[in-house]
VMD Tcl script that draws the C-alpha trace (Angstrom):
set ca {
  {147.74 98.13 84.08}
  {148.59 94.53 83.44}
  {145.76 91.96 83.31}
  {146.87 90.36 86.58}
  {145.81 93.45 88.50}
  {142.85 94.50 86.33}
  {139.19 94.06 87.35}
  {136.60 94.09 84.49}
  {134.40 97.00 85.64}
  {137.29 99.41 86.06}
  {139.13 98.14 83.01}
  {136.01 98.85 80.93}
  {136.15 102.53 82.03}
  {139.58 102.86 80.50}
  {139.00 100.92 77.33}
  {139.33 102.50 73.95}
  {135.72 101.71 73.36}
  {134.62 103.78 76.34}
  {137.04 106.56 75.43}
  {135.56 107.03 71.97}
  {132.05 106.56 73.27}
  {132.57 109.54 75.58}
  {134.11 111.55 72.78}
  {131.11 110.92 70.59}
  {128.70 111.79 73.35}
  {130.45 115.08 74.01}
  {130.47 116.00 70.34}
  {126.86 115.05 70.00}
  {125.73 117.05 73.04}
  {127.61 120.04 71.78}
  {125.70 119.79 68.52}
  {122.42 119.47 70.46}
  {123.25 122.73 72.30}
  {124.10 124.51 69.04}
  {120.82 123.40 67.52}
  {118.88 124.70 70.51}
  {120.68 128.02 70.02}
  {119.73 128.01 66.43}
  {123.29 127.76 65.16}
  {122.89 124.47 63.27}
  {119.78 122.62 62.04}
  {118.10 120.07 64.24}
  {118.09 117.60 61.35}
  {121.91 117.49 61.53}
  {121.78 116.53 65.19}
  {119.20 113.83 64.35}
  {121.60 112.47 61.74}
  {124.54 112.47 64.21}
  {122.40 110.72 66.83}
  {121.20 108.15 64.42}
  {124.31 107.48 62.37}
  {127.16 108.47 64.65}
  {129.38 105.53 65.24}
  {133.09 104.69 65.08}
  {135.43 101.83 64.19}
  {138.55 101.58 66.27}
  {140.53 99.95 63.52}
  {139.54 102.59 61.07}
  {140.48 105.32 63.50}
  {143.97 103.83 63.91}
  {144.36 103.72 60.05}
  {143.43 107.44 59.76}
  {145.60 108.44 62.73}
  {148.59 106.72 61.16}
  {148.30 109.27 58.33}
  {147.03 112.49 60.09}
  {149.00 111.97 63.35}
  {146.08 113.42 65.38}
  {143.79 111.20 67.44}
  {140.74 113.54 67.57}
  {140.91 114.38 63.84}
  {141.12 110.72 63.11}
  {138.13 110.11 65.25}
  {136.07 112.90 63.70}
  {137.01 111.77 60.19}
  {135.81 108.24 60.90}
  {132.53 109.37 62.52}
  {132.07 111.70 59.49}
  {132.42 108.73 57.19}
  {129.39 107.20 58.86}
  {127.30 110.34 59.43}
  {127.75 111.91 56.01}
  {126.95 115.53 55.23}
  {125.73 116.46 58.69}
  {129.12 115.66 60.14}
  {130.30 119.11 59.00}
  {128.53 120.61 61.98}
  {130.52 118.58 64.49}
  {133.34 120.08 66.47}
  {132.29 123.68 65.37}
  {134.18 126.21 67.39}
  {135.76 123.51 69.62}
  {139.29 122.43 70.06}
  {140.56 118.89 70.73}
  {141.23 119.67 74.39}
  {137.53 120.38 74.89}
  {136.89 116.77 73.91}
  {139.92 115.19 75.47}
  {139.76 116.82 78.87}
  {136.01 116.56 79.30}
  {136.16 112.91 78.32}
  {139.07 112.49 80.72}
  {137.04 113.90 83.54}
  {134.04 111.72 82.66}
  {136.18 108.61 82.94}
  {137.92 109.78 86.06}
  {134.54 110.47 87.66}
  {133.31 107.03 86.60}
  {136.44 105.53 88.11}
  {136.10 107.31 91.45}
  {132.50 106.13 91.76}
  {133.84 102.51 91.44}
  {136.54 103.29 94.03}
  {133.92 104.60 96.47}
  {132.01 101.34 96.17}
  {135.27 99.45 96.79}
  {135.87 101.59 99.88}
  {132.44 100.79 101.17}
  {133.23 97.10 100.95}
  {136.46 97.54 102.84}
  {134.85 99.71 105.48}
  {132.11 97.11 106.03}
  {134.76 94.36 106.48}
  {136.78 96.46 108.92}
  {133.70 97.36 110.92}
  {132.63 93.77 111.23}
  {136.09 92.64 112.42}
  {136.34 95.61 114.79}
  {133.08 94.78 116.44}
  {133.83 91.08 116.51}
  {137.07 91.64 118.37}
  {136.04 94.71 120.32}
  {137.18 93.20 123.63}
  {139.74 90.70 122.27}
  {142.89 91.59 124.27}
  {146.22 91.81 122.50}
  {149.50 93.63 123.11}
  {150.00 97.11 121.78}
  {153.46 97.75 120.42}
  {155.63 100.86 120.33}
  {158.79 100.69 118.19}
  {157.82 97.01 117.64}
  {158.27 96.34 121.39}
  {155.58 95.29 123.78}
  {153.96 98.48 125.30}
  {150.58 98.10 126.97}
  {147.45 95.97 126.38}
  {144.90 97.03 123.78}
  {142.30 95.06 121.88}
  {142.41 93.72 118.33}
  {139.06 95.38 117.71}
  {140.56 98.73 118.58}
  {143.29 98.03 116.05}
  {140.71 97.42 113.42}
  {138.71 100.45 114.52}
  {141.78 102.65 113.91}
  {142.05 101.33 110.33}
  {138.37 101.82 109.88}
  {138.60 105.52 110.85}
  {141.53 106.04 108.56}
  {139.82 104.55 105.54}
  {136.70 106.54 106.39}
  {138.84 109.67 106.01}
  {140.22 108.28 102.80}
  {136.72 107.82 101.42}
  {136.03 111.49 102.22}
  {139.26 112.47 100.51}
  {138.16 110.56 97.37}
  {134.76 112.26 97.42}
  {136.49 115.65 97.47}
  {138.85 114.52 94.75}
  {135.89 113.45 92.69}
  {134.42 116.99 92.90}
  {137.83 118.31 91.80}
  {137.83 116.35 88.54}
  {134.13 116.47 87.67}
  {134.38 119.54 85.52}
  {133.70 120.22 81.83}
  {135.43 122.48 79.37}
  {133.93 123.47 75.99}
  {135.59 126.84 75.55}
  {137.45 126.65 72.23}
  {141.06 127.60 71.46}
  {142.89 129.14 74.46}
  {139.64 129.07 76.37}
  {138.09 132.40 75.32}
  {134.73 131.14 73.98}
  {135.35 133.31 70.94}
  {134.18 130.60 68.55}
  {131.68 128.84 70.75}
  {128.83 130.09 72.86}
  {129.38 129.54 76.64}
  {125.87 128.04 76.78}
  {127.11 125.03 74.89}
  {129.51 124.30 77.72}
  {126.75 124.70 80.27}
  {124.42 122.41 78.34}
  {127.06 119.68 77.85}
  {128.11 119.84 81.52}
  {124.55 119.55 82.74}
  {123.84 116.51 80.49}
  {127.05 114.82 81.68}
  {126.61 115.57 85.39}
  {129.68 117.77 85.36}
  {130.41 121.37 86.38}
  {131.55 123.99 83.86}
  {135.29 124.78 84.38}
  {135.60 128.42 85.68}
  {138.65 129.16 83.55}
  {139.99 126.50 81.18}
  {142.68 128.38 79.22}
  {142.66 125.61 76.58}
  {142.91 122.70 78.92}
  {141.36 121.88 82.23}
  {143.91 123.03 84.87}
  {146.09 120.18 85.99}
  {146.06 121.05 89.71}
  {142.75 119.25 89.80}
  {144.40 115.98 88.73}
  {147.26 116.54 91.06}
  {144.77 116.46 93.91}
  {143.21 113.21 92.76}
  {146.49 111.39 92.25}
  {147.85 112.68 95.60}
  {144.72 111.24 97.08}
  {145.37 107.95 95.36}
  {148.82 108.06 97.01}
  {147.33 108.68 100.42}
  {144.89 105.86 100.07}
  {147.71 103.64 98.92}
  {149.69 104.49 102.09}
  {146.73 103.49 104.18}
  {146.50 100.24 102.31}
  {150.16 99.60 102.95}
  {149.88 100.44 106.67}
  {147.21 97.77 107.17}
  {149.08 95.34 104.93}
  {152.30 95.75 107.02}
  {150.25 95.24 110.23}
  {149.01 91.90 108.89}
  {152.47 90.92 107.75}
  {153.92 91.57 111.20}
  {151.14 89.80 112.95}
  {151.63 86.83 110.73}
  {155.34 86.44 111.60}
  {156.08 83.06 113.09}
  {157.20 84.52 116.37}
  {153.98 86.55 116.72}
  {151.22 84.69 114.77}
  {148.30 86.68 116.19}
  {146.60 86.79 112.81}
  {147.22 85.58 109.33}
  {145.87 85.58 105.79}
  {143.44 82.87 104.91}
  {145.24 79.82 103.49}
  {142.96 77.88 101.15}
  {142.94 74.16 100.67}
  {145.56 73.18 98.04}
  {147.36 76.53 98.36}
  {151.16 76.32 98.28}
  {153.35 78.65 100.28}
  {156.80 77.77 98.89}
  {158.22 75.87 96.00}
  {160.92 74.48 98.29}
  {159.41 74.39 101.82}
  {156.06 72.63 102.14}
  {155.34 74.07 105.62}
  {155.24 77.72 104.54}
  {152.13 80.01 104.91}
  {153.30 83.32 103.66}
  {151.44 86.74 103.78}
  {151.74 87.05 100.01}
  {148.67 89.09 99.45}
  {149.70 91.75 101.96}
  {153.18 91.77 100.45}
  {151.67 92.22 97.10}
  {149.71 95.22 98.33}
  {152.79 96.71 99.86}
  {154.50 96.62 96.47}
  {151.52 97.97 94.58}
  {151.19 100.84 97.09}
  {154.64 101.99 96.23}
  {153.65 102.14 92.57}
  {150.42 103.99 93.27}
  {152.16 106.64 95.29}
  {154.64 107.24 92.46}
  {151.89 108.41 90.12}
  {151.41 111.54 92.27}
  {154.80 112.91 91.14}
  {154.08 113.25 87.41}
  {150.57 114.55 88.20}
  {152.06 117.34 90.24}
  {154.64 118.11 87.66}
  {151.84 118.29 85.02}
  {150.44 121.36 86.72}
  {153.10 123.68 85.25}
  {152.17 123.81 81.56}
  {153.36 126.42 79.08}
  {151.10 129.48 78.75}
  {147.55 128.54 77.82}
  {148.46 124.93 76.96}
  {151.00 122.38 75.92}
  {150.64 118.55 75.79}
  {153.63 117.56 78.00}
  {151.01 116.23 80.41}
  {149.15 113.96 78.06}
  {151.77 111.32 77.47}
  {152.10 110.41 81.13}
  {148.38 110.80 81.83}
  {147.73 108.09 79.28}
  {149.66 105.78 81.60}
  {149.03 107.07 85.18}
  {145.36 107.57 84.96}
  {144.28 104.04 83.93}
  {146.99 102.41 85.98}
  {146.22 104.38 89.15}
  {142.49 103.83 88.88}
  {142.75 100.16 87.87}
  {145.48 99.56 90.40}
  {143.71 101.15 93.30}
  {140.48 99.34 92.46}
  {142.41 96.05 92.64}
  {144.14 96.92 95.93}
  {141.02 97.95 97.72}
  {139.19 94.76 96.74}
  {142.13 92.56 97.60}
  {142.52 94.25 100.98}
  {138.77 93.87 101.67}
  {139.04 90.12 100.89}
  {142.01 89.82 103.20}
  {140.16 91.41 106.10}
  {136.94 89.49 105.43}
  {138.74 86.15 105.64}
  {141.55 87.06 108.13}
  {142.34 84.35 110.58}
  {142.59 85.74 114.12}
  {144.17 83.83 117.05}
  {143.05 85.21 120.48}
  {144.98 82.45 122.32}
  {148.21 83.49 120.72}
  {147.41 87.12 121.54}
  {147.04 86.16 125.18}
  {150.23 84.18 125.11}
  {152.11 87.13 123.73}
  {150.55 89.42 126.38}
  {152.11 87.19 129.05}
  {155.53 86.75 127.35}
  {157.12 89.59 129.33}
  {155.95 88.31 132.65}
  {153.92 91.32 133.66}
  {156.11 94.15 132.41}
  {153.19 95.48 130.42}
  {151.69 96.76 133.75}
  {154.76 98.87 134.62}
  {153.00 102.20 134.09}
  {150.14 101.22 136.38}
  {152.68 100.27 139.07}
  {154.56 103.58 138.65}
  {151.28 105.71 138.79}
  {150.13 103.79 141.82}
  {153.36 104.63 143.57}
  {152.93 108.24 142.67}
  {149.38 108.11 144.06}
  {151.00 106.93 147.38}
  {153.03 110.04 147.60}
  {156.31 109.24 145.77}
  {157.81 111.70 143.36}
  {157.21 110.56 139.76}
  {160.99 110.22 139.12}
  {161.42 108.03 142.19}
  {158.37 105.93 141.32}
  {159.75 105.52 137.77}
  {163.09 104.28 139.19}
  {161.50 101.76 141.44}
  {159.38 100.31 138.63}
  {162.24 100.39 136.14}
  {164.87 98.64 138.30}
  {162.54 95.74 138.74}
  {161.54 95.75 135.09}
  {165.17 95.50 134.00}
  {165.63 92.36 136.07}
  {162.74 90.77 134.13}
  {164.43 91.58 130.91}
  {167.53 89.84 132.28}
  {165.52 86.74 133.04}
  {165.55 87.05 136.81}
  {161.81 86.44 137.39}
  {158.31 87.88 136.95}
  {157.62 91.57 137.42}
  {155.05 91.10 140.13}
  {157.28 88.70 142.14}
  {160.23 91.04 141.95}
  {158.11 94.02 143.03}
  {156.85 92.04 146.06}
  {160.43 91.28 147.06}
  {161.40 94.94 146.80}
  {161.15 96.54 150.29}
  {160.99 100.07 148.84}
  {158.02 99.15 146.83}
  {156.18 97.23 149.49}
  {156.71 99.99 152.01}
  {154.72 102.22 149.70}
  {151.90 99.88 148.57}
  {149.95 97.01 150.05}
  {150.37 93.54 148.44}
  {146.66 93.24 147.68}
  {146.67 96.57 145.93}
  {149.77 95.66 144.00}
  {148.12 92.48 142.72}
  {145.04 94.47 141.61}
  {147.28 96.48 139.22}
  {147.88 93.36 137.09}
  {144.37 93.34 135.60}
  {143.79 93.40 131.86}
  {140.25 94.70 132.19}
  {141.68 98.07 133.27}
  {142.78 98.60 129.69}
  {139.44 97.92 128.12}
  {137.30 100.14 130.25}
  {137.16 102.97 127.67}
  {136.85 100.82 124.55}
  {133.15 101.56 124.24}
  {133.85 105.24 124.46}
  {136.33 105.03 121.50}
  {133.95 102.93 119.39}
  {131.13 105.37 120.02}
  {133.31 108.21 118.73}
  {133.74 106.37 115.44}
  {130.39 104.54 115.01}
  {128.23 106.89 116.98}
}
mol new
graphics top color blue
foreach p $ca { graphics top sphere $p radius 0.5 }
foreach p [lrange $ca 0 end-1] q [lrange $ca 1 end] { graphics top cylinder $p $q radius 0.2 }
display resetview
């Protein structure tokens, strides 16, 4: 991922330094297990622990000749360890190291993403409770529908991201496996107890059947989850973008002192952060496709997956980390305008109460179809600019023959739409 969208903690996980560090730890733990089984001398493990180190530049030099990254790494470590290095990688294959390391770093990444998610959830919860009873118009097809509250809007996003957090937790479990099973995964050249030992020390679970690689369906689940979370991010980003439109302006991104919205138009305050997230969400979703295509490898192994994983894994983790934190910041600082929300509620001159009118007429004994027609014919006049909904209803003899004026007036009450808000909040927050 480009530096612009890279945060230090997540970037460190995907650095070459951390990659080789995990490789060395896997190799060393495997030697520890072999020593405990009496397969190699403990003195060799002590040497590897004490002298095991690597130099990235030297690894690159060796790889340029041998054309194999794990061999280059082992050669460089061996240069530092000396004679005891001959016990390293015994009975193992490069995929044991590569895939176990891959899962270590993915697990580390998801742990960071879960922290990010907690920050976002906290921000959404705070804004939901703050605006629990702040009335605003609910929209269907982008058109004014019925009143809701801004807090309920935020609560819906909270519930969605809470589901996303659970999905990430499940995906973490999918990729927190370890494979130390040797060529084609038969354990013919390495004792299964080595895998068990390494897995336990790394906080991973032994892969049930690893062929020669960890099955790629696990990664398909993770990257598909990344795509789902990205879609949730985009849904909230789009909501903010719509609410910030000049004609709506019910909420907007924080605009700092000295910030510029346009190079040409000094008046502009644009939802650039939400637009940025919309674009990045498209990219993050795209990574799920190669991850799914990576599942179908040849026989016990090929490496058609590895080239794209070198790109999609760091980019997806770094990118999602950035997006979650940017979105949390937007929500934390979001400017909310209740007065504009109320103004928009009143723009259609009472049409938002049409269902209440219809249902009241049904309660008075009218067929639903007839009640619908009475409400609609007056509503259409409002759309045509002929007056307010309540005034038109009051001048409609068919309506007034069915319902008293005082009762009709009582139907135009916003509080009717907030009476169950506590119930919904309790479902989510308990």
